ZAKOLTI-161446 format. One record per residue: residue number from 0; residue in three letters; x, y, z of N, C-alpha, C, O in turn. Coordinates in pm, whole numbers. Atoms other than C-alpha are relative to their C-alpha. Layout:
N
<rec><n>NUM</n><res>Ala</res><n_east>X</n_east><n_north>Y</n_north><n_up>Z</n_up><ca_east>X</ca_east><ca_north>Y</ca_north><ca_up>Z</ca_up><c_east>X</c_east><c_north>Y</c_north><c_up>Z</c_up><o_east>X</o_east><o_north>Y</o_north><o_up>Z</o_up></rec>
...
***
This chain:
74
<rec><n>0</n><res>Met</res><n_east>0</n_east><n_north>72</n_north><n_up>123</n_up><ca_east>-514</ca_east><ca_north>-105</ca_north><ca_up>-39</ca_up><c_east>136</c_east><c_north>21</c_north><c_up>-71</c_up><o_east>189</o_east><o_north>131</o_north><o_up>-80</o_up></rec>
<rec><n>1</n><res>Val</res><n_east>-122</n_east><n_north>-9</n_north><n_up>80</n_up><ca_east>-204</ca_east><ca_north>-186</ca_north><ca_up>-238</ca_up><c_east>-41</c_east><c_north>-4</c_north><c_up>-147</c_up><o_east>-128</o_east><o_north>-81</o_north><o_up>-189</o_up></rec>
<rec><n>2</n><res>Glu</res><n_east>25</n_east><n_north>-9</n_north><n_up>142</n_up><ca_east>-202</ca_east><ca_north>-93</ca_north><ca_up>-605</ca_up><c_east>126</c_east><c_north>-18</c_north><c_up>-79</c_up><o_east>231</o_east><o_north>33</o_north><o_up>-40</o_up></rec>
<rec><n>3</n><res>Lys</res><n_east>-109</n_east><n_north>21</n_north><n_up>85</n_up><ca_east>25</ca_east><ca_north>-203</ca_north><ca_up>-882</ca_up><c_east>-37</c_east><c_north>56</c_north><c_up>-138</c_up><o_east>-140</o_east><o_north>18</o_north><o_up>-194</o_up></rec>
<rec><n>4</n><res>Phe</res><n_east>20</n_east><n_north>-60</n_north><n_up>132</n_up><ca_east>50</ca_east><ca_north>4</ca_north><ca_up>-1207</ca_up><c_east>98</c_east><c_north>-56</c_north><c_up>-100</c_up><o_east>211</o_east><o_north>-91</o_north><o_up>-66</o_up></rec>
<rec><n>5</n><res>Gly</res><n_east>-85</n_east><n_north>48</n_north><n_up>110</n_up><ca_east>189</ca_east><ca_north>-107</ca_north><ca_up>-1538</ca_up><c_east>81</c_east><c_north>113</c_north><c_up>-62</c_up><o_east>70</o_east><o_north>228</o_north><o_up>-22</o_up></rec>
<rec><n>6</n><res>Ala</res><n_east>-85</n_east><n_north>-96</n_north><n_up>71</n_up><ca_east>436</ca_east><ca_north>68</ca_north><ca_up>-1769</ca_up><c_east>-86</c_east><c_north>108</c_north><c_up>-67</c_up><o_east>-41</o_east><o_north>222</o_north><o_up>-83</o_up></rec>
<rec><n>7</n><res>Asp</res><n_east>92</n_east><n_north>-98</n_north><n_up>59</n_up><ca_east>136</ca_east><ca_north>240</ca_north><ca_up>-1933</ca_up><c_east>-75</c_east><c_north>84</c_north><c_up>108</c_up><o_east>-166</o_east><o_north>161</o_north><o_up>76</o_up></rec>
<rec><n>8</n><res>Glu</res><n_east>55</n_east><n_north>-70</n_north><n_up>-116</n_up><ca_east>44</ca_east><ca_north>377</ca_north><ca_up>-1589</ca_up><c_east>-141</c_east><c_north>-33</c_north><c_up>25</c_up><o_east>-208</o_east><o_north>42</o_north><o_up>96</o_up></rec>
<rec><n>9</n><res>Leu</res><n_east>134</n_east><n_north>48</n_north><n_up>-31</n_up><ca_east>-282</ca_east><ca_north>189</ca_north><ca_up>-1585</ca_up><c_east>5</c_east><c_north>-103</c_north><c_up>115</c_up><o_east>101</o_east><o_north>-180</o_north><o_up>127</o_up></rec>
<rec><n>10</n><res>Leu</res><n_east>6</n_east><n_north>93</n_north><n_up>-109</n_up><ca_east>-386</ca_east><ca_north>-6</ca_north><ca_up>-1278</ca_up><c_east>-3</c_east><c_north>-145</c_north><c_up>-51</c_up><o_east>-87</o_east><o_north>-181</o_north><o_up>-133</o_up></rec>
<rec><n>11</n><res>Glu</res><n_east>-3</n_east><n_north>141</n_north><n_up>41</n_up><ca_east>-290</ca_east><ca_north>-374</ca_north><ca_up>-1318</ca_up><c_east>-74</c_east><c_north>-90</c_north><c_up>101</c_up><o_east>-154</o_east><o_north>-177</o_north><o_up>66</o_up></rec>
<rec><n>12</n><res>Arg</res><n_east>56</n_east><n_north>82</n_north><n_up>-110</n_up><ca_east>-389</ca_east><ca_north>-519</ca_north><ca_up>-979</ca_up><c_east>-9</c_east><c_north>81</c_north><c_up>126</c_up><o_east>60</o_east><o_north>181</o_north><o_up>144</o_up></rec>
<rec><n>13</n><res>Glu</res><n_east>6</n_east><n_north>-57</n_north><n_up>-131</n_up><ca_east>-493</ca_east><ca_north>-427</ca_north><ca_up>-632</ca_up><c_east>-35</c_east><c_north>-99</c_north><c_up>103</c_up><o_east>-100</o_east><o_north>-199</o_north><o_up>72</o_up></rec>
<rec><n>14</n><res>Trp</res><n_east>14</n_east><n_north>92</n_north><n_up>-107</n_up><ca_east>-500</ca_east><ca_north>-595</ca_north><ca_up>-295</ca_up><c_east>-59</c_east><c_north>78</c_north><c_up>118</c_up><o_east>-12</o_east><o_north>187</o_north><o_up>151</o_up></rec>
<rec><n>15</n><res>Asp</res><n_east>50</n_east><n_north>-57</n_north><n_up>-124</n_up><ca_east>-712</ca_east><ca_north>-515</ca_north><ca_up>11</ca_up><c_east>86</c_east><c_north>-42</c_north><c_up>116</c_up><o_east>138</o_east><o_north>-154</o_north><o_up>116</o_up></rec>
<rec><n>16</n><res>Leu</res><n_east>-76</n_east><n_north>25</n_north><n_up>-119</n_up><ca_east>-535</ca_east><ca_north>-497</ca_north><ca_up>342</ca_up><c_east>-87</c_east><c_north>-19</c_north><c_up>120</c_up><o_east>-192</o_east><o_north>45</o_north><o_up>132</o_up></rec>
<rec><n>17</n><res>Pro</res><n_east>81</n_east><n_north>19</n_north><n_up>-126</n_up><ca_east>-661</ca_east><ca_north>-622</ca_north><ca_up>678</ca_up><c_east>27</c_east><c_north>109</c_north><c_up>101</c_up><o_east>125</o_east><o_north>184</o_north><o_up>90</o_up></rec>
<rec><n>18</n><res>Ala</res><n_east>-11</n_east><n_north>-102</n_north><n_up>-106</n_up><ca_east>-709</ca_east><ca_north>-403</ca_north><ca_up>982</ca_up><c_east>133</c_east><c_north>-12</c_north><c_up>78</c_up><o_east>177</o_east><o_north>89</o_north><o_up>134</o_up></rec>
<rec><n>19</n><res>Glu</res><n_east>-121</n_east><n_north>14</n_north><n_up>-78</n_up><ca_east>-394</ca_east><ca_north>-539</ca_north><ca_up>1144</ca_up><c_east>117</c_east><c_north>80</c_north><c_up>-57</c_up><o_east>219</o_east><o_north>90</o_north><o_up>11</o_up></rec>
<rec><n>20</n><res>Val</res><n_east>-109</n_east><n_north>-83</n_north><n_up>55</n_up><ca_east>-177</ca_east><ca_north>-320</ca_north><ca_up>914</ca_up><c_east>-11</c_east><c_north>144</c_north><c_up>38</c_up><o_east>81</o_east><o_north>221</o_north><o_up>14</o_up></rec>
<rec><n>21</n><res>Val</res><n_east>21</n_east><n_north>-143</n_north><n_up>-34</n_up><ca_east>-326</ca_east><ca_north>6</ca_north><ca_up>1046</ca_up><c_east>114</c_east><c_north>54</c_north><c_up>87</c_up><o_east>179</o_east><o_north>152</o_north><o_up>50</o_up></rec>
<rec><n>22</n><res>Glu</res><n_east>-99</n_east><n_north>-49</n_north><n_up>-91</n_up><ca_east>-88</ca_east><ca_north>49</ca_north><ca_up>1336</ca_up><c_east>142</c_east><c_north>0</c_north><c_up>-58</c_up><o_east>213</o_east><o_north>100</o_north><o_up>-47</o_up></rec>
<rec><n>23</n><res>Pro</res><n_east>-137</n_east><n_north>-8</n_north><n_up>61</n_up><ca_east>232</ca_east><ca_north>-54</ca_north><ca_up>1156</ca_up><c_east>17</c_east><c_north>108</c_north><c_up>-110</c_up><o_east>124</o_east><o_north>166</o_north><o_up>-126</o_up></rec>
<rec><n>24</n><res>Leu</res><n_east>-6</n_east><n_north>-102</n_north><n_up>105</n_up><ca_east>145</ca_east><ca_north>181</ca_north><ca_up>865</ca_up><c_east>1</c_east><c_north>142</c_north><c_up>52</c_up><o_east>53</o_east><o_north>232</o_north><o_up>-14</o_up></rec>
<rec><n>25</n><res>Arg</res><n_east>7</n_east><n_north>-139</n_north><n_up>-54</n_up><ca_east>84</ca_east><ca_north>483</ca_north><ca_up>1087</ca_up><c_east>135</c_east><c_north>69</c_north><c_up>4</c_up><o_east>139</o_east><o_north>191</o_north><o_up>-10</o_up></rec>
<rec><n>26</n><res>Gly</res><n_east>-130</n_east><n_north>-62</n_north><n_up>-1</n_up><ca_east>457</ca_east><ca_north>547</ca_north><ca_up>1109</ca_up><c_east>55</c_east><c_north>31</c_north><c_up>-137</c_up><o_east>156</o_east><o_north>100</o_north><o_up>-151</o_up></rec>
<rec><n>27</n><res>Gln</res><n_east>-51</n_east><n_north>-13</n_north><n_up>142</n_up><ca_east>496</ca_east><ca_north>539</ca_north><ca_up>730</ca_up><c_east>-87</c_east><c_north>92</c_north><c_up>-84</c_up><o_east>-34</o_east><o_north>150</o_north><o_up>-179</o_up></rec>
<rec><n>28</n><res>Val</res><n_east>93</n_east><n_north>-76</n_north><n_up>76</n_up><ca_east>189</ca_east><ca_north>725</ca_north><ca_up>594</ca_up><c_east>-88</c_east><c_north>82</c_north><c_up>88</c_up><o_east>-98</o_east><o_north>52</o_north><o_up>207</o_up></rec>
<rec><n>29</n><res>Asp</res><n_east>97</n_east><n_north>-73</n_north><n_up>-75</n_up><ca_east>-62</ca_east><ca_north>983</ca_north><ca_up>706</ca_up><c_east>-127</c_east><c_north>-81</c_north><c_up>0</c_up><o_east>-172</o_east><o_north>-132</o_north><o_up>-102</o_up></rec>
<rec><n>30</n><res>Met</res><n_east>116</n_east><n_north>79</n_north><n_up>-13</n_up><ca_east>-364</ca_east><ca_north>813</ca_north><ca_up>843</ca_up><c_east>-96</c_east><c_north>66</c_north><c_up>105</c_up><o_east>-54</o_east><o_north>124</o_north><o_up>204</o_up></rec>
<rec><n>31</n><res>Thr</res><n_east>95</n_east><n_north>-56</n_north><n_up>-99</n_up><ca_east>-685</ca_east><ca_north>922</ca_north><ca_up>1017</ca_up><c_east>-10</c_east><c_north>-91</c_north><c_up>120</c_up><o_east>31</o_east><o_north>-207</o_north><o_up>113</o_up></rec>
<rec><n>32</n><res>Pro</res><n_east>17</n_east><n_north>87</n_north><n_up>-115</n_up><ca_east>-766</ca_east><ca_north>793</ca_north><ca_up>1364</ca_up><c_east>-88</c_east><c_north>-124</c_north><c_up>-28</c_up><o_east>-78</o_east><o_north>-226</o_north><o_up>41</o_up></rec>
<rec><n>33</n><res>Glu</res><n_east>99</n_east><n_north>105</n_north><n_up>35</n_up><ca_east>-1036</ca_east><ca_north>576</ca_north><ca_up>1203</ca_up><c_east>68</c_east><c_north>-109</c_north><c_up>-87</c_up><o_east>6</o_east><o_north>-213</o_north><o_up>-111</o_up></rec>
<rec><n>34</n><res>Gly</res><n_east>-68</n_east><n_north>101</n_north><n_up>78</n_up><ca_east>-780</ca_east><ca_north>384</ca_north><ca_up>992</ca_up><c_east>-7</c_east><c_north>27</c_north><c_up>-154</c_up><o_east>16</o_east><o_north>-63</o_north><o_up>-235</o_up></rec>
<rec><n>35</n><res>Trp</res><n_east>-5</n_east><n_north>-31</n_north><n_up>147</n_up><ca_east>-814</ca_east><ca_north>569</ca_north><ca_up>656</ca_up><c_east>140</c_east><c_north>49</c_north><c_up>-31</c_up><o_east>197</o_east><o_north>133</o_north><o_up>39</o_up></rec>
<rec><n>36</n><res>Ile</res><n_east>-125</n_east><n_north>-49</n_north><n_up>48</n_up><ca_east>-496</ca_east><ca_north>611</ca_north><ca_up>468</ca_up><c_east>-24</c_east><c_north>122</c_north><c_up>-86</c_up><o_east>-102</o_east><o_north>121</o_north><o_up>-181</o_up></rec>
<rec><n>37</n><res>Met</res><n_east>23</n_east><n_north>-132</n_north><n_up>70</n_up><ca_east>-472</ca_east><ca_north>973</ca_north><ca_up>352</ca_up><c_east>93</c_east><c_north>8</c_north><c_up>-113</c_up><o_east>213</o_east><o_north>-16</o_north><o_up>-97</o_up></rec>
<rec><n>38</n><res>His</res><n_east>-80</n_east><n_north>-27</n_north><n_up>123</n_up><ca_east>-349</ca_east><ca_north>1041</ca_north><ca_up>-2</ca_up><c_east>41</c_east><c_north>-138</c_north><c_up>-59</c_up><o_east>-7</o_east><o_north>-244</o_north><o_up>-19</o_up></rec>
<rec><n>39</n><res>Val</res><n_east>-60</n_east><n_north>120</n_north><n_up>61</n_up><ca_east>-158</ca_east><ca_north>793</ca_north><ca_up>-217</ca_up><c_east>147</c_east><c_north>8</c_north><c_up>24</c_up><o_east>207</o_east><o_north>113</o_north><o_up>3</o_up></rec>
<rec><n>40</n><res>Trp</res><n_east>-142</n_east><n_north>4</n_north><n_up>-35</n_up><ca_east>190</ca_east><ca_north>688</ca_north><ca_up>-113</ca_up><c_east>73</c_east><c_north>-108</c_north><c_up>-84</c_up><o_east>28</o_east><o_north>-222</o_north><o_up>-95</o_up></rec>
<rec><n>41</n><res>Arg</res><n_east>-82</n_east><n_north>96</n_north><n_up>68</n_up><ca_east>459</ca_east><ca_north>526</ca_north><ca_up>-324</ca_up><c_east>55</c_east><c_north>-97</c_north><c_up>102</c_up><o_east>99</o_east><o_north>-55</o_north><o_up>209</o_up></rec>
<rec><n>42</n><res>Ile</res><n_east>-45</n_east><n_north>95</n_north><n_up>-95</n_up><ca_east>559</ca_east><ca_north>205</ca_north><ca_up>-157</ca_up><c_east>152</c_east><c_north>1</c_north><c_up>14</c_up><o_east>226</o_east><o_north>-17</o_north><o_up>-83</o_up></rec>
<rec><n>43</n><res>Thr</res><n_east>-142</n_east><n_north>4</n_north><n_up>-30</n_up><ca_east>898</ca_east><ca_north>222</ca_north><ca_up>12</ca_up><c_east>36</c_east><c_north>-137</c_north><c_up>52</c_up><o_east>-51</o_east><o_north>-222</o_north><o_up>69</o_up></rec>
<rec><n>44</n><res>Thr</res><n_east>-44</n_east><n_north>129</n_north><n_up>-57</n_up><ca_east>1102</ca_east><ca_north>-65</ca_north><ca_up>147</ca_up><c_east>-72</c_east><c_north>-28</c_north><c_up>130</c_up><o_east>-117</o_east><o_north>-139</o_north><o_up>154</o_up></rec>
<rec><n>45</n><res>Glu</res><n_east>64</n_east><n_north>13</n_north><n_up>-132</n_up><ca_east>955</ca_east><ca_north>-2</ca_north><ca_up>494</ca_up><c_east>-150</c_east><c_north>-41</c_north><c_up>-16</c_up><o_east>-199</o_east><o_north>-130</o_north><o_up>53</o_up></rec>
<rec><n>46</n><res>Ile</res><n_east>142</n_east><n_north>32</n_north><n_up>19</n_up><ca_east>597</ca_east><ca_north>-9</ca_north><ca_up>367</ca_up><c_east>-17</c_east><c_north>-138</c_north><c_up>-64</c_up><o_east>-111</o_east><o_north>-208</o_north><o_up>-29</o_up></rec>
<rec><n>47</n><res>Ala</res><n_east>2</n_east><n_north>128</n_north><n_up>62</n_up><ca_east>665</ca_east><ca_north>-316</ca_north><ca_up>147</ca_up><c_east>18</c_east><c_north>-109</c_north><c_up>110</c_up><o_east>-47</o_east><o_north>-214</o_north><o_up>104</o_up></rec>
<rec><n>48</n><res>Asp</res><n_east>-25</n_east><n_north>100</n_north><n_up>-105</n_up><ca_east>790</ca_east><ca_north>-503</ca_north><ca_up>457</ca_up><c_east>-132</c_east><c_north>-19</c_north><c_up>80</c_up><o_east>-160</o_east><o_north>-131</o_north><o_up>124</o_up></rec>
<rec><n>49</n><res>Ile</res><n_east>127</n_east><n_north>13</n_north><n_up>-72</n_up><ca_east>453</ca_east><ca_north>-432</ca_north><ca_up>628</ca_up><c_east>-108</c_east><c_north>-68</c_north><c_up>-81</c_up><o_east>-181</o_east><o_north>-151</o_north><o_up>-26</o_up></rec>
<rec><n>50</n><res>Val</res><n_east>117</n_east><n_north>42</n_north><n_up>80</n_up><ca_east>214</ca_east><ca_north>-512</ca_north><ca_up>339</ca_up><c_east>32</c_east><c_north>-127</c_north><c_up>-88</c_up><o_east>-61</o_east><o_north>-189</o_north><o_up>-138</o_up></rec>
<rec><n>51</n><res>Gln</res><n_east>-35</n_east><n_north>117</n_north><n_up>81</n_up><ca_east>402</ca_east><ca_north>-791</ca_north><ca_up>153</ca_up><c_east>-71</c_east><c_north>-126</c_north><c_up>37</c_up><o_east>-106</o_east><o_north>-202</o_north><o_up>-53</o_up></rec>
<rec><n>52</n><res>Pro</res><n_east>73</n_east><n_north>128</n_north><n_up>-31</n_up><ca_east>234</ca_east><ca_north>-1074</ca_north><ca_up>349</ca_up><c_east>-139</c_east><c_north>-10</c_north><c_up>-61</c_up><o_east>-194</o_east><o_north>-120</o_north><o_up>-71</o_up></rec>
<rec><n>53</n><res>Trp</res><n_east>138</n_east><n_north>3</n_north><n_up>59</n_up><ca_east>-99</ca_east><ca_north>-976</ca_north><ca_up>189</ca_up><c_east>-2</c_east><c_north>28</c_north><c_up>-146</c_up><o_east>-109</o_east><o_north>49</o_north><o_up>-204</o_up></rec>
<rec><n>54</n><res>Val</res><n_east>-14</n_east><n_north>-17</n_north><n_up>144</n_up><ca_east>30</ca_east><ca_north>-931</ca_north><ca_up>-166</ca_up><c_east>55</c_east><c_north>-126</c_north><c_up>-49</c_up><o_east>155</o_east><o_north>-173</o_north><o_up>4</o_up></rec>
<rec><n>55</n><res>Asp</res><n_east>-42</n_east><n_north>131</n_north><n_up>49</n_up><ca_east>67</ca_east><ca_north>-1251</ca_north><ca_up>-368</ca_up><c_east>101</c_east><c_north>2</c_north><c_up>-111</c_up><o_east>115</o_east><o_north>-95</o_north><o_up>-186</o_up></rec>
<rec><n>56</n><res>Glu</res><n_east>-114</n_east><n_north>-5</n_north><n_up>90</n_up><ca_east>356</ca_east><ca_north>-1130</ca_north><ca_up>-580</ca_up><c_east>104</c_east><c_north>96</c_north><c_up>63</c_up><o_east>69</o_east><o_north>184</o_north><o_up>142</o_up></rec>
<rec><n>57</n><res>Pro</res><n_east>-104</n_east><n_north>-83</n_north><n_up>-62</n_up><ca_east>687</ca_east><ca_north>-970</ca_north><ca_up>-490</ca_up><c_east>-20</c_east><c_north>147</c_north><c_up>-39</c_up><o_east>-46</o_east><o_north>180</o_north><o_up>-154</o_up></rec>
<rec><n>58</n><res>Ile</res><n_east>8</n_east><n_north>-144</n_north><n_up>25</n_up><ca_east>673</ca_east><ca_north>-592</ca_north><ca_up>-452</ca_up><c_east>137</c_east><c_north>52</c_north><c_up>-38</c_up><o_east>235</o_east><o_north>43</o_north><o_up>37</o_up></rec>
<rec><n>59</n><res>Asp</res><n_east>-129</n_east><n_north>-59</n_north><n_up>54</n_up><ca_east>941</ca_east><ca_north>-423</ca_north><ca_up>-668</ca_up><c_east>-1</c_east><c_north>147</c_north><c_up>35</c_up><o_east>-55</o_east><o_north>229</o_north><o_up>-39</o_up></rec>
<rec><n>60</n><res>Val</res><n_east>-1</n_east><n_north>-139</n_north><n_up>-46</n_up><ca_east>1000</ca_east><ca_north>-103</ca_north><ca_up>-474</ca_up><c_east>70</c_east><c_north>93</c_north><c_up>-101</c_up><o_east>27</o_east><o_north>206</o_north><o_up>-122</o_up></rec>
<rec><n>61</n><res>Glu</res><n_east>-76</n_east><n_north>-79</n_north><n_up>95</n_up><ca_east>1256</ca_east><ca_north>18</ca_north><ca_up>-733</ca_up><c_east>-74</c_east><c_north>40</c_north><c_up>-127</c_up><o_east>-36</o_east><o_north>134</o_north><o_up>-197</o_up></rec>
<rec><n>62</n><res>Ser</res><n_east>76</n_east><n_north>-29</n_north><n_up>128</n_up><ca_east>999</ca_east><ca_north>12</ca_north><ca_up>-1017</ca_up><c_east>-74</c_east><c_north>126</c_north><c_up>9</c_up><o_east>-96</o_east><o_north>190</o_north><o_up>-94</o_up></rec>
<rec><n>63</n><res>Gly</res><n_east>77</n_east><n_north>-120</n_north><n_up>-15</n_up><ca_east>804</ca_east><ca_north>303</ca_north><ca_up>-872</ca_up><c_east>-149</c_east><c_north>-17</c_north><c_up>-41</c_up><o_east>-222</o_east><o_north>80</o_north><o_up>-53</o_up></rec>
<rec><n>64</n><res>Ser</res><n_east>135</n_east><n_north>26</n_north><n_up>48</n_up><ca_east>479</ca_east><ca_north>135</ca_north><ca_up>-981</ca_up><c_east>-95</c_east><c_north>-56</c_north><c_up>106</c_up><o_east>-208</o_east><o_north>-92</o_north><o_up>75</o_up></rec>
<rec><n>65</n><res>Trp</res><n_east>76</n_east><n_north>52</n_north><n_up>-108</n_up><ca_east>354</ca_east><ca_north>21</ca_north><ca_up>-645</ca_up><c_east>-35</c_east><c_north>112</c_north><c_up>97</c_up><o_east>48</o_east><o_north>196</o_north><o_up>131</o_up></rec>
<rec><n>66</n><res>Tyr</res><n_east>48</n_east><n_north>-106</n_north><n_up>-90</n_up><ca_east>141</ca_east><ca_north>235</ca_north><ca_up>-414</ca_up><c_east>-94</c_east><c_north>-56</c_north><c_up>108</c_up><o_east>-156</o_east><o_north>-161</o_north><o_up>90</o_up></rec>
<rec><n>67</n><res>Val</res><n_east>104</n_east><n_north>30</n_north><n_up>-98</n_up><ca_east>-65</ca_east><ca_north>219</ca_north><ca_up>-98</ca_up><c_east>-93</c_east><c_north>118</c_north><c_up>-11</c_up><o_east>-49</o_east><o_north>233</o_north><o_up>-9</o_up></rec>
<rec><n>68</n><res>Ser</res><n_east>95</n_east><n_north>-105</n_north><n_up>40</n_up><ca_east>-382</ca_east><ca_north>415</ca_north><ca_up>-161</ca_up><c_east>-86</c_east><c_north>49</c_north><c_up>122</c_up><o_east>-83</o_east><o_north>-4</o_north><o_up>233</o_up></rec>
<rec><n>69</n><res>Ser</res><n_east>97</n_east><n_north>-58</n_north><n_up>-93</n_up><ca_east>-639</ca_east><ca_north>627</ca_north><ca_up>21</ca_up><c_east>-122</c_east><c_north>-87</c_north><c_up>17</c_up><o_east>-231</o_east><o_north>-52</o_north><o_up>-28</o_up></rec>
<rec><n>70</n><res>Ala</res><n_east>112</n_east><n_north>90</n_north><n_up>-20</n_up><ca_east>-854</ca_east><ca_north>338</ca_north><ca_up>121</ca_up><c_east>-5</c_east><c_north>-40</c_north><c_up>149</c_up><o_east>99</o_east><o_north>-47</o_north><o_up>215</o_up></rec>
<rec><n>71</n><res>Gln</res><n_east>10</n_east><n_north>40</n_north><n_up>-136</n_up><ca_east>-989</ca_east><ca_north>232</ca_north><ca_up>458</ca_up><c_east>34</c_east><c_north>-144</c_north><c_up>6</c_up><o_east>-14</o_east><o_north>-223</o_north><o_up>-75</o_up></rec>
<rec><n>72</n><res>Val</res><n_east>-35</n_east><n_north>141</n_north><n_up>-20</n_up><ca_east>-836</ca_east><ca_north>-91</ca_north><ca_up>582</ca_up><c_east>-92</c_east><c_north>-53</c_north><c_up>108</c_up><o_east>-109</o_east><o_north>6</o_north><o_up>214</o_up></rec>
<rec><n>73</n><res>Asp</res><n_east>88</n_east><n_north>61</n_north><n_up>-102</n_up><ca_east>-1077</ca_east><ca_north>-325</ca_north><ca_up>758</ca_up><c_east>21</c_east><c_north>-152</c_north><c_up>3</c_up><o_east>-43</o_east><o_north>-221</o_north><o_up>82</o_up></rec>
***
């Protein structure tokens, strides 16, 4: 799941990710063999390149307000 937080640090929006992102994300975040993303990871340029197709607004990596969360992708 991709999460976007506002300046007040409250969650503004979130996007579910399809199963096809599991393998590409494995090289960027810790993930269980079952496809669970472990912990919360700030989105880097590399992660943004993987998840951007499923997020309907541009990911601003420099803002520090975008994360990929500990959610199972299916």
